N, C-alpha and C positions, 0 to 999 in steps of 0.2 A: 148406425153410421149416418151422418148428416148428408142429405142429398146435395148434389153439386149445384144444380140450377135453382135460382130463387124466382119467385113470382114477384115482379117489381111493378108497382103502380106509381107512375110519375105524373104529378099534377102540375101542368104549366099552361095557363090561359093562352099564352101567345106562341106555343110550340109550332114550328113549321117543318119544312123539309127542303132539300135542294130545289125541287120543282116549285114549291109554293113560296119559298123565301123565308126570311128570318121569322122566329129565332131558330138558329141551327144547332146550338148546344144540346138540347134535349134529343134531337134526332141522332146526332153523331155518337153521343154517349150510349143511347139505347141500341143503336146498330152494333156497336162493339160489344155491349153486354149480351145481345142475342147471339153473336158469334161465339161467345164464351159459354153458351148453353143456358142462359137465363130467359125467362118468359117475360117480356116487357109490354106493358100497356101504358100509353100516354093518354091522359084525359085533357082536352084542350077546348077552348072556345071556338065557335064556328067563324067568328070574325076577329081579325087582328089588324091593326094599322101597320104592322111591320111586314106583313106578307105581300107578295106580288099578286097572288090569287088566294081566295078563301074557298073552302068547301061549300057546296050548295046542299044543304040538308033540310029535310022536312020535319024532323023530330029530334028530340034530345037523345043522346046516347046512341047515335048512329055510328056504326063501326066501319073502319076502313083499314086494310093492311097495306103498309108501305115498307118494303124491304125487310120483311119479317117482323116489323113492329106493328102492334095493334093500336091504331089511333081510335079514340072514342070522342066524338064531337058533341059538345053541349051547345045548344042554340043560344047565341048572344047577339045583342043589338049592335048595329053599326054606329060609328062615330067618326068624326074627322079631326078632332083636336082634343087636348086635355080639357075636360069640362064635365058638365052634368051627364052627358050621354056616355062618356067613357066610364064614369063612376057607376052609372046604372048597369053597364055591361059587366063590371066587376061583381056587382051585387047579384045579377042574374046567374053568373057562373057559380059563385059560392053558394047561393041559395039552392041551385039544382044539385050540387054535390051533397049538401046537408040533407036535403029532402030525400035523396036517393041513396044514402050511405049504406043501408042494409042491402039494397039491390046490388050496389057496387061490390060489397064484400062477398055476397053469395055468388056473383057472376065471375069475379076475377081472383078471389081468394088470395089476397096479397100477403107475402112474407115481409115485404118492405114497402113503405109508403113514403114518397118524397114530395114535399110541397116546394115548388120551384118557380112560381110566377114572380114577376118583378115586385108586385105589391104583396104584403104579408097577410092579407085577409084570408088567403087560401089555407093558412095554418089552422083555422078553426075547423073546417070540414075535414082536412087531412088528418088532424089529430084524432078526431072522432072515428074516422074510417079505420085508422091504424089500431085504435083501442078496441074497436068492435071486432077486428080481425085478429087481434093478438099479434100484430105486426110491429116491426121496428119502425120508428118514425124519425125521418130525416128532414130537416128544413134547410133549403139551399138559398143563399143570399147572393143575388146578382148586384143589386144597387142598394144603397143605404136609405131605404124608405122607413120613416118619413123625413129623415134628415135632408134628403135631396129636395123635398118639397119646399122647405123653408130656408135652407142654406144656399140652394141654387135657384129654386123656383120662385122665391119671394113671397111665399105664403106665410101667414101668421101661425105661430105655434098654437094659438087659440082657435084656429079654424076648426070647425067640427070634423072635417074630413081628415085633417092632420091628427087630431086627437084620436079618432077611430083607428088610424094607421098605427099610432104609438101603442095603443092597447094591443093591437094585433101583433106588432113586432115583439113586445114584451111576452105575450102569450107563446109565440113561436120559440123564443129562446128558453123559456121556462119549461115547456112541455116536450121539446124534442129530445130524443136520445142522442142525436148527433146534429151539430150545425156545420154544414159545408159552406165555406165562404170562398168566393172568387177573389176576394180582396185580402191580401196577406197580413195587413196590420189592423184588422178590425176586432181582434180577440178581446182586448181590454174593454172596448165599448160594449161588446156583447155581454161580457161578464157583468158590467154595471147594470145591464138591463135584464139580468136574470139567468143567463146561461151558466152552467157549471163549467169551470175552467177546463176540465178534461174532455168536454164534449166538442171542442173546436177542431175542425179539420180544414186546411187550406188546399183546395183543389181548383186550379186555374183553368182558363180556356186553353185551347191548343190548336193543332194543325192536323188536317187530314192528308196523310202522305200520298194516297193514291190520286188525289186531285192534282198534286204537283207532278206526279209521274205522267198524268194524262192531260196536261195543260192544253187549252185550246189556242188557236191562232189569233193574232191581233186583228181587229177590224182594219180596213184599209186606211181610214183617217189616222188612226194611231200609228200604224206602221210607217206611213209617209212622214208623219211629224218626227218620229224618232230617227228615220233615215236621214232627214234633212239636218237635224241637230248633230248627228254623228258625222256627217260630211263636213259640217262647219267646225268640227273639233270641240264642241261644247262639253263642259262638265255639267251633267244633268242632275239636279236635285229634284227628287220626285215626292209628290204627295198624292195619296190615293185614299178615297173614302168620302164620307159626307162632308159637304161644305157648310158647316154650321158655325155659329158664333163661338161655341165652347172650345174650338180647336185652335184658336189664336192665329187665324189665317191672314188677317190684316197685318199683323206683325211680321208674318212670313213674307208678305209682299213688300213691306217696307225694307226688310233686310235684303230682299232680292234686288230692289232698286239700287241699294248702296253697293251691290256687287256687280252692277251691270258692265263695268269696264274690266272685269276680271275673268271673262270667258265662261261665266257661270249662268246657266239657264234653268229656270224653274218650270216643271211640268206638273200640272194639277189635273188629276183624273177623278171624275166623280160628279155628283150632283148634290143639291141641297138648297135649303131656303136662302142661303147667302150667296149662291153662285152668281146670279145676275149682278148683285151688288159688288161682288169682288171683281168681276169683269169691268164694271163701270169704274171702280176704284183704280184699277190698273191703268185704264185709259186716261182718266182724269189726272193721274199723277205721273203720266209718261213712263210707266214701267213696261219697257219693251221686251225685256228678257224673261217673259213668262208666256207659256202656252197653256190654254185651257182645253181639255179634251172631255168628251162625254164619258159617262160611266160604262163599265164593261160588266158582263156577267161574272159570277164568282169564279168559274172555271178558267177565265182568261186572266185573272189577277197575276198568276206567276209569270205569264208572258209580258205583262206590262212592267212589273218590277224588274224583270231581267234587263230592261233598257235604262234603268236608273243607275247612276254612279253612286249615289247615296240617297237615303230616305229621310224625310222629315216627319216626325210625330210630335205634336205639341198640344197644349191646352192653355186656356186662360187660367189665371190664379183662382183657386177654389179651395176652401177648407176641406172639402170632401176628399181631396186627394191625399189627406193625411192617412187614409186607410189603405192606400195603394191603388194601383190601376190593373185592369185586366182586359185591355183592348184586343180584339181579334187581329187588328192590323199590326199590332206589335209582334205577335207570333208569326204572322205571314211575312213580315219584314225580316225577322230573324231567320226564318226558313229560307228566304231568298239569298242569304249569305251576302247581304249588302251592309256597308257601314250605316249606322243610324245616328241622326242628330235628334235627340229626345229632349224637348224643352217642356218639362213638366216638374213642378215643385211637389215632390213626393219622397217618402223615406228611402225606398229602394224599388227596383224593378228587375225583371229578368234581363233587361238590357244592361243595366249597371252591374248586375251580379255575374253575367257572362263576359263582360268586357267587349261587347260587339258594337259599341258606339260611344258617343260623347254626350254627357248629360249636362243640361243647363237648367236654370230656373225658368218657370213659365214666362213667356213674353219678354225675356231679357235679350233685347235685340243685339247688343254688343257681344254677348256671350254666344248667341246663335251664329252671328256672323263669324266670330273667331273659330267656332267649331266647324263650320262649312269650309273655311279657308284651310284649317288644319287637315281635314280629310282630303281636300283637293290637292294639297301639297304632298300627300303620301304617294309612294310609288304604287303601281297597280298591284304588285305583290303584297305590299303592306295593307292596302285596302281589302284585298282578298283574304288575308290572314285575319283581319279584324272581323270581317263579315262571317267567316267560317266559324268563329267562336259562337255566333248566334245560332247557326244551323246545328252545330254539335249539341248545344244546349237543348234545342227543340227535339232532336232525335233521341236524346237520352231521357228527357223529362216531360216534354210538352206535346206528345202525340195523343190523339184520342184513344189509342190502344192503351197507352200508359195511364191516361186519366180514368178509363173504365176500370183498370186494375186497382186504382186507388179507391174507387167506389166499392169494388168487391171487398176490399179490406174493411170498409165501413159497414158493409152488410153483415160481416161476421163478428 
């Protein structure tokens, strides 16, 4: 009889935790797998630009237990931007895995090996470790590398780094027993690059229910701002998350200005490279019906969203969205049971499939404006009914407990 628990080795250079910061997906999936009786080891780099704090280690393969998950840290160099230093960090991580594959197999004896870093170079050592261990090999795709580098990042297809990534991506698709994609419409592309058609599995991001049940209180600044807007009877459109060029926020401000005489107020919570520029843009263009608030910690997001009447999620136009999207903020917004205005040119999303919002093309200001007006014109009951469609979809399909169960099916 096959034993219930699997020994799972998850390789993700940038894996984090609630205390350290992003990436959260490896932690949440692993935590649920541990609850289900699996033994999970995460191998990660000691430095990630995504984390708030990084572990301080003296040597490679330093172990640390976090909530029942065994983290194994590989010493990698620091960097502050996409460039040579980050590429060197990737090389250090993958080289350490390759050089120590026998040690890794003997120490952790994996039944399943998952390569899950953003970049596909980790597929080389992951495949070798899986083969040496006689384990099932799963490759997980978060972003479409190297497509992202030249379709969104402006790099040449002939750039040696891009070429190396293309070879690695093809290798991952050809050698894996299963390809798990966070993007629902990537299957045809992956088949073109070597994946067998029956190896594709779509397993998206999700929501951690107990974080919503234990939501933290709003900071004073945020509470006072929402209190004032409520007293003024404003209809609050909310945006939360990174303030970056890719999210179409200049367009959102332009739409907000056009709605300034209609009792509509935009609240933007978060930080990012573009935040100061957006604040200046609002002042320069006399956009008075917008409030910018600082970011909050992850556990406070539910309390923030609870003060929105509707939520905006958008992007600029990009050919990459033909593969679909899997933003964490989309699932948080759905869980909040608030109507969503989603301005993203993409085939379909959980928002469109559940009916919990209004979909427009990216940066289509007239359509965005019409969507906001339509939701504002609804009764509170109608808005609540629309929002609840999103929450019901999350609870039935997009919790990390459900996502871990989908991984269990892949293991077997």
